[in-house]
C-alpha positions in Angstrom: 12.1 9.1 7.9 9.7 7.6 10.4 9.1 4.5 8.2 12.9 4.1 7.9 13.3 4.3 11.6 10.6 1.6 11.9 12.6 -0.6 9.6 10.0 -0.6 6.8 12.1 1.4 4.3 15.7 1.6 3.4 17.2 4.7 1.8 20.4 5.7 0.0 21.8 8.9 -1.4 22.5 9.4 -5.0 25.0 12.2 -5.6 25.6 11.6 -9.3 23.4 14.5 -10.5 23.4 18.2 -10.0 22.0 17.8 -6.5 21.9 14.9 -4.0 18.7 12.8 -4.0 17.5 10.3 -1.5 15.9 7.1 -2.8 13.7 4.8 -0.7 12.9 1.1 -1.2 10.8 -1.2 0.9 12.7 -3.4 3.2 11.7 -7.1 3.5 9.7 -6.2 6.7 8.1 -3.3 4.8 7.0 -5.7 2.1 5.4 -8.0 4.7 3.6 -5.0 6.3 2.4 -3.8 2.9 1.0 -7.2 2.1 -0.8 -7.4 5.5 -2.2 -3.8 5.2 -3.3 -4.5 1.6 -5.2 -7.6 2.7 -6.8 -5.6 5.6 -7.8 -2.9 3.1 -9.4 -5.5 0.7 -11.4 -7.1 3.5 -12.6 -3.6 4.6 -13.6 -2.6 1.1 -15.4 -5.9 0.6 -17.3 -5.5 3.9 -18.3 -2.0 2.9 -19.4 -3.1 -0.5 -21.7 -5.7 1.0 -23.4 -3.0 3.1 -24.1 -0.7 0.1 -27.0 -1.3 -2.3 -25.8 -2.9 -5.5 -26.3 0.3 -7.5 -23.7 2.0 -5.4 -21.1 -0.7 -6.0 -21.1 -0.4 -9.8 -22.1 -2.7 -12.6 -19.7 -5.4 -11.7 -20.8 -5.7 -8.1 -18.7 -5.4 -5.0 -15.0 -4.9 -5.1 -13.2 -8.2 -5.6 -10.0 -9.2 -4.0 -7.0 -8.9 -6.2 -8.6 -6.2 -8.4 
């Protein structure tokens, strides 16, 4: 509900089944925030991977963006 109040999600009720269900989808603003947070997360994981010894990052090396 908080994300919906912030404008990041939209919701709608589906009352076709035996009980009402609420479904959520990302709003356009939510999609932009997700994209920005994903980019931040990838930068953070890359920075952490560079701090760790190669053995700790796995055989393929540090985490790559877009993986």
